[in-house]
C-alpha positions, 0 to 999 in steps of 0.5 A: 146190152147183153149178148147171149148165143146158143149151142146144142149143150147151153145158152151163153151170156156176155155181161159187160159190168163197170167198177165205178169210185174214187181212185184207192177205193179197192176198184183194181183189188176187188177185181184181182180177188175176184178174177185172180184170188190175188191182192197187191197191198202197193198197187199203183192206180189204174191208168187208162181202162183193163178189163177180166172176164169171168166165168160164172155158172147160173142155173146151168148156165155160162155166164161171162162177166167181162168186168171193166176198171179204170181210173177214178183220176178226173184227169182219165174222164175222156174214156167215160162213154167208151167205158160204160157203154153197153154196161148192164151192170155196175160195182159203185165202191168207195172206202169205208175208211175215207168219208170223202169217197162217200160223199162223192157216190151221187156225183158217180152214181149221175155219171153212170145214169148219164152214160148208160141205161138208167137201168144198169144193176147196181150195187153200192159196196163199202170197200175196205171193211177190214179197216173197222177201227178207223171207219168213217162211214157207218154200215146203216149209212151205206144201207140208207143210201142205197135204200134211198136210191134203189141199189143193192149194198154190201160191204167188202174187204178184197184184203180179206177176201169178205163177200167179194165173190157175193157183191160181183155174184150179186149184181150177174144174177140180178141181170140174168134173173131181168133178162131170163124174164124178159126172153120168156115175155118175148118167147110168149109174145113170138108163139106166133112166129117161133122162128123169129127167135131163132133165124139170128133177128135181133130180138128187143127187149122192152125194159122191165120198170117193176125190177128193182135195179131194172136191166134195161138193153136189147139183146141178140142171138 
């Protein structure tokens, strides 16, 4: 679910984005690199759930991406429902140097679809691209899986920053584009009653089946 409010200067959007994937694929370091430009070579596994908010400006509008990070270990499955609730974007991360983390992608996709909207904008991220000498998952396999599942795809390195910002921004921009199209459509439908878009009522936007990755949900102002 995406929320937005309007002030005298601009519209302010808040998008919830989740990081998912096996333990130790580098989810926390991707977030640290994107949000704070930091990297922790000896970082410990995430316990429970953490999130950070990062601002991105698109077309003059300020987007607040609330990015949630959680442990990939099975014993933390209890947080699942609350973790996914309201998410409109997801980074599905595997480690290019550990093929078993790539083989888990199907399970993570099933979990994402079970606990959130089927149209969550999702990018498949092959992390640790700096470990090319011990690569176990060819880039071509990552691309093929992404195409088969209708996902965006990118390889990243939290260590050297390669494509980290681009991966997050790809998801945020797609969510924004989908939401903008839906808001415009809703405004067209409400021309007979323009007050309905500015009187604090909830605006429910139907899912957009034609989108590459979708981005369902509703919007309230």
